[in-house]
N, C-alpha and C positions, 0 to 999 in steps of 0.2 A: 566544538561549539555546536549548540543546538539553536536552530532558527525557528522562530514562531511567526507564522504569517497571520495577519489580521486583515480581513476583507470586509469593509463596511463603508458605505458612501457617506456616512455622517462621522465627522471627526470626533465628536463627543463620545460616541460609542466605541470608536477605536481606542480612545484614551481610557475609558472604563474597562475595556477588555484587557488592555496592557496592565493597568493597575491591579486588576484581579490576578493576572499571571504573576506579577511582581510579588504579590502576597504569597502565592504558591511557592515561588523560588526562594523566598526569604529564609535564610538559615541553611539552604541547600548549596553545597559547593558544586554548582553546575554552571558552566559558562553558557550564556544564552544571549540572543539578540533578537530584535523584532524587524519584520519587513511588513510595511503597511501598503495595502492595496485599496484604492478608492473605487474600483469597478471590477466587474467580472473579467472584462477583457484585459485588464492589467495582469490578472492571474494567468490567463491563457497565453499571454505574450512573454511571461516570465521564464528565464532560462539561466539562472545564476546559481545561488546556493541551494542545496537540498533542504526543503522546509520539512521539519519533523512533524509539525502539526499546523493545520490551517484552521483558524477560527473564522467561520464563514457565515455571513448574513444570507438570507434567502431572497427577500424582495428588495431590489435596488433599482436604480434608474438605468437599467440595461435591457436589451431586447431578449436576453435569456436570464433565468433566475439561478439561485445557488444550487438547487437540485439538479438542474440541467448541467451546470458546471461540474458538479460531482460526477455525473456520468462521463463527461469528457476527460476527467482526471483519473479515471480508473486505472489507466496504464501509464500514467505520468511518473517518471522517475524523479521529478522535482518536488512532488508533494507526497509525503509519507502517509499521513492520516488527516481526517477532517473532523472537527467538532462544529456542529451548527449552533450558532447563537442567533436566535430569532424570536420575535413576538408572534410569528405566524405558525402557531402550534398545529394548525390543520395540515402542515406538511410533514409532521413527525414520521408518519409511516412511509412517506415517499423518500425519506432521507437515508433509509437503510442501504448499505453497500459494503463491500469488503474494506474500503478505506474509512468508512464512517465509524468513529469511536462513540459518538452519542449526540444527543440534542439537549441544548441548554436554553430554556426560555428567557427572554428579556422581561423585566429587568434581571440582569445576571446575578446569580447568588453563588458565593464562593463554595458553599457546601455542595452545590450541584456541579460546579465546574472542577473542583479539585480532584475528585475521583476520575474524571474524564482525562484530565491532564496526566495523572498517574498512569492510566492505561496507555495514553499516547507515548509516554516516555518508554514504557516497556516495549511498545511496538517499534519505537525508534532504535532501541538497543538491538533488536533482532533484524534491523534492516540497514545496518552498515554494509558497505561494500565488502564482498569476500574476494579472496585472492586465489586464482587458479594457477598463477605463476607470478614471478617477480616483476614482469614487465608491466607498464602502466595499463595496457589494454587487458591485462589479466585480472584487473579489479572490476567487478560487476556487482551492481545492486541486485539482491535476490528478487526484489519486486519487479525488476526489468526482465527477468527470465521467464520465458513461456514454457519451454521444455528442454530436456537434455537427452541425447541418445549417444550410445557408444558404438564405435567401430574398431574392433581390435584393441590396440593400446591407446586409442584416442577417444576423446569425447567431443561432441558438437553441442555447444551451448547456444540455443536459439533465443534471441532477445527481441523486444519490441523496438528499442531505439537504435540498435546498431547491427542488426542482422545476426549472422552466424559467427561463432568464435570456436576455433579448433584448438584443443589443448592436448598435450601428451599426458594422459591420466586415464586410469580406468574408472568405471562408474562408481565403484566402491569408494574411491578417493573423493569423488564429487559428493557422494552421499555423506561422507564424514564432514566435509567442509560445510555442507548445507544443513547440518543438524540445527534444530530449533528455528527453522524457517517454514514457510508454507509449501516448500518443494519436497515432494515425497517420491520414493521409489515405487514404481508400479509394475516393473517387468525387469528381467535380467539385463535388459539393454536400455530402459527408459526411466526417466524421472519427469515429473510435471509439476507446475505451479498450480495449486488448488484454486487460486483466484481465476484461472483461465478455463476451468471446467464448467461445462454446461450440464452434463449428466454422466452417470456412471452405470454400466451394466456389468454382467458377469464376464464379458470377454473384451470389452474395450471402453474407452473414455471418449466422449464427444466434447470437443472444445467449443468455446464461444464462437459466434458467427464472425467476430472481428479477427479471428485467427485465420488468415487466408492461405497460408502456406500449406497447412495440413489440418484436417478436421477431426481425425480419429487417431487415437494411440492405443496400442494393445495393452491389456492387463494380463499379467502372467497368472497362471492358475494358483501358484503358491502365494501370490500377493493379494488375491481377491478380498479375503476377509479383512486384512489389514487396511487395504485401500478404502473399502466401504466404511470401516470404523473411523479412520482418520478424516475422511471427507464429511461424514455425518457430524463429527465433533467440530470440524471447521465451520459447517453451516450453522450449527447451534451457537458457536462463538460469535459469528459475524452476522 
């Protein structure tokens, strides 16, 4: 099941957004459902189904706007991606983020929205939980992972939402599991989520200020060129 969130303080726009999405899903064999939010704080307090894409207005009757909400959601495991739906096109350059798929001005046009929904579905497909073992706690969303480091025959998976997870596995096994995600190998003992990187140099990676456990990760000599190429590609994509 794919869940689409629609956040707008006007019901008429919620209905228009839903109807456009229904046109997109028409003829597609994709189970989907909608979750409606009437305020930004409804989104912040949400903790139920994983929302594949959030259609988000910017200016609402709240003390913070949609762009500020976007920044708060950067490491949320409940919202996969964001499409801004707004008449305030002056915010378009402020709306860029790793979670942002695009900006669609009001009044909404399906030819503008449909490619963004296609992109969000591709993002959704790469952000299903992965399994490091058969136990329930072995399932982790790639977007929730900050970095991974290995110690002997074990890996430590460091996450935002639930701290550290220890699994019996070598880092090559983790690398295989996390193919086609934003998590890349940077060292014989380390992997990192590119959405958590602030900067890359020849010897190490600096993580974002919000990563308080550790700020720097080593880059192995044999991984330098690959890391720089993948991170450059990631920045151009997002």
